[in-house]
C-alpha positions, 0 to 999 in steps of 0.5 A: 461508532468505528472511525476510519481515516483516509487520505483526503479530502473527500473524492480520492481513490483512497476514499473509494478503497475505504468504501470497499471495506465491509462495514465501512458504510456504517463507520465514520469516514474521516479525511486526513491531510496526509498519510503521516497524519492518518497513521499518527491519528491511528497511533494516538487512538483518534481513529480505529484504522486508516486506509493508505496507498501502498503501491501502484502498478505503474508508479511502484510503491508509495515511499511516504507510506513505507517510511511511516510504517517502518518507523514510529510506534508499530501498526498492523495491516489488517486488510488490503484493497485493489482499486482500478485507477482511471483519471478524468480531466475535471473542470467547472461547468462551462469550461472548455478544453481551450480554456485550460491553462493550468492543470492541478493533480497529484504527482502519481497521477501526473506521472500516469497521465504525462503523455496524455497531458503533453499531447492533449494540453501541450501549452497547459502548466501542470501544478502538483497538489497533495492529492487528486481530490485536493486538486479538484477542490482547488478547481471548484474554488477557482484556483486552477482551470482543471484537475486530473482526478478520480471520477468520484471527485466530480460529484463531491465538488460540482465539476464536470468531465472534459475528458475521461480515462486520460491515463496513459496505461490501461489497467493500472491498479493501486493497492491500499492497506487498512492499518490499525493498532497492533492485535491478533492477525486475521485468521488464515484463509489460504490466500494470504499475504504477510508484510514486513520490514527487515533491517540488516545488521551490517552491510556485508557481501551476501547480506541480501542473499542470506535474507532471501535464502530464508524464504527460498529454502522454505518455498515462500514466494515474495510478491514485492521486495525493495530497499529503502534508506534507513535514515542512519547514513548513506549506504544504510538500508532496510528491506520492505517485503511482501510474501505469500502465506500467513505468519501462523503457517509453519514455513512462514513463521520459521522464516520470520524467526530466522530473520529475527535471529540474523537481522538487526530488527524485523518489523512484521506489519501482519498477515491478512487476506489477499484482495485478489483471492489468489492462493499461495502455491505451497511446494512439496515438503513445506506444508504444515503437515510436512513441518509437523512430521519433521519435528516429530522425527527430530524429537524421536531422534533426540529421545533415542527412538 
């Protein structure tokens, strides 16, 4: 049986993301204590894959996930999932809002519900937990009065909602990725994303511009780019990048090859279907046919044609 891990315990948004994957209902779903623990279990062969959070539309990228994927044995992203984020204030049956003195939640959830908590529970202390589900579990065990957590956690831990949709921003979405050991990428669909890390060789004027130019001149849209410290000292960074397209496309493959020539290291996490199904806009002159025609023309010149 296939075994998939996720950031546990049961009742997290990560579990909800994993359950959206085709075939997940027939797999064994294994809760993990942390993102690093889930990814290490994949590296060690204990799990066939792991669903981990990558970025949120309000809070931005999940640094732990990025750093864990950038270092250690390579892993591959094979699928992504988008999960709308809505939080409830959960408590044990019989609890009222007036009884709530201590609220537990995950740091990202606290940031997304900060105004609501300040307005609705101004005297309550907020404590941080490893996950929203862990916060809900702690409430069920009597350690805290209430938890800001995913609605799915209520059923897992026998809690009730004192308030629903307590997030400050409507329409927030978290993007998750399913990670496995390296292998052939999923076939291109025309609506694909490629994720990579680029480590610049040295810190010099125009280093980032040179990196971006490799994508720009080939008409490749970047959907996310940010810097992360490499861990080798102050001022040493690598870039985490998502771009439209599939590595089997000529324009994307050529851009990756160009980065490989000029960067100290390039780690490609893979190409996979976009969860939103949005097809890439390929500018004129950058299709595979255009690249093929240009290659044929150059070959003719070299052969004296």
